[in-house]
C-alpha positions in Angstrom: -48.3 -36.8 54.8 -47.1 -36.6 51.2 -45.5 -33.6 49.6 -46.8 -34.9 46.3 -50.4 -34.9 47.6 -50.3 -31.6 49.5 -48.1 -29.3 47.4 -48.8 -27.1 44.4 -46.4 -25.6 42.0 -44.2 -23.0 43.7 -44.9 -24.2 47.2 -41.8 -24.3 49.5 -40.8 -27.7 50.7 -38.1 -28.8 53.1 -35.4 -31.4 52.6 -35.4 -33.9 55.5 -32.4 -36.1 54.7 -29.2 -35.0 53.0 -28.4 -36.3 49.6 -26.5 -35.5 46.4 -28.0 -35.0 43.0 -27.5 -33.6 39.5 -29.9 -31.4 37.6 -33.0 -33.3 36.4 -32.3 -35.1 33.1 -28.6 -35.2 33.7 -26.8 -38.5 34.2 -25.3 -38.6 37.8 -21.7 -37.7 38.2 -19.9 -36.5 41.3 -18.3 -33.7 39.2 -21.8 -32.3 38.4 -23.5 -33.2 41.7 -24.7 -30.8 44.3 -25.2 -31.7 48.0 -28.5 -31.0 49.5 -28.7 -30.5 53.3 -31.4 -31.2 55.9 -33.6 -28.1 56.4 -32.8 -26.6 53.0 -35.9 -25.1 51.4 -36.6 -25.8 47.7 -39.8 -25.2 45.6 -42.2 -27.9 44.4 -42.8 -28.1 40.7 -44.5 -31.5 40.1 -44.3 -35.2 40.7 -43.0 -37.7 38.3 -42.9 -41.5 38.3 -39.9 -43.5 37.3 -41.4 -46.4 35.3 -38.0 -48.3 35.5 -38.0 -48.4 39.3 -39.4 -51.6 40.7 -39.9 -50.4 44.3 -43.0 -48.2 44.3 -42.0 -45.9 47.1 -38.8 -45.1 45.2 -40.6 -44.6 41.9 -42.5 -41.5 42.9 -40.2 -38.5 42.7 -40.5 -34.8 43.3 -39.5 -32.4 40.7 -38.3 -29.2 42.4 -36.5 -25.9 41.8 -33.7 -24.4 43.9 -33.1 -20.7 44.7 -30.7 -20.5 41.7 -33.5 -21.7 39.3 -32.0 -25.1 38.6 -34.4 -28.1 38.4 -33.7 -31.4 40.2 -35.7 -34.5 41.2 -35.4 -36.8 44.1 -37.5 -39.5 45.8 -40.6 -38.2 47.6 -39.5 -39.5 51.1 -36.7 -36.8 51.1 -39.2 -33.9 51.6 -41.8 -32.4 54.0 -44.2 -29.6 53.6 -43.5 -26.4 55.5 -46.4 -27.2 57.9 -45.0 -30.6 58.7 -41.5 -29.1 59.2 -42.9 -26.5 61.6 -44.7 -29.3 63.5 -41.4 -31.3 63.8 -39.5 -28.2 64.9 -42.1 -27.4 67.6 -42.0 -31.0 68.8 -38.2 -31.0 69.3 -38.3 -27.5 71.0 -40.8 -28.8 73.5 -39.2 -32.2 73.9 -35.8 -30.8 74.7 -36.9 -27.5 76.2 -35.2 -25.4 73.4 -36.0 -21.7 73.3 
C-alpha cells in the first residue's frame, strides 16, 4: 500500500530503508545531513511531487516531521504505515519463531 494514499497529517509512519537527508528545502550536504534508520518512526505531513524527476516512482515524495520538529522529505518507497509495519513484524515473528 501507499503511505501517501493511506496517511493523514500527523499519522506515524515507519522508515523501511536507511537513508541520509537534509531538512526539506535545504541543498544536500553531508555536513548538514541526518541518517535515518530502519524502524524509525516519523510523522506524515503531506505528499509532494518533484516535477524535475523523470522517473515517476521517485517523483512522489513524503513530507514528514521528526520528533525534534524538523521537516524532511524522501521518496515514498522509503516508508510504511504503522499497520503495514505491524503486519511485517508479525510475519517475521511467525516465520522465524521469534517471541
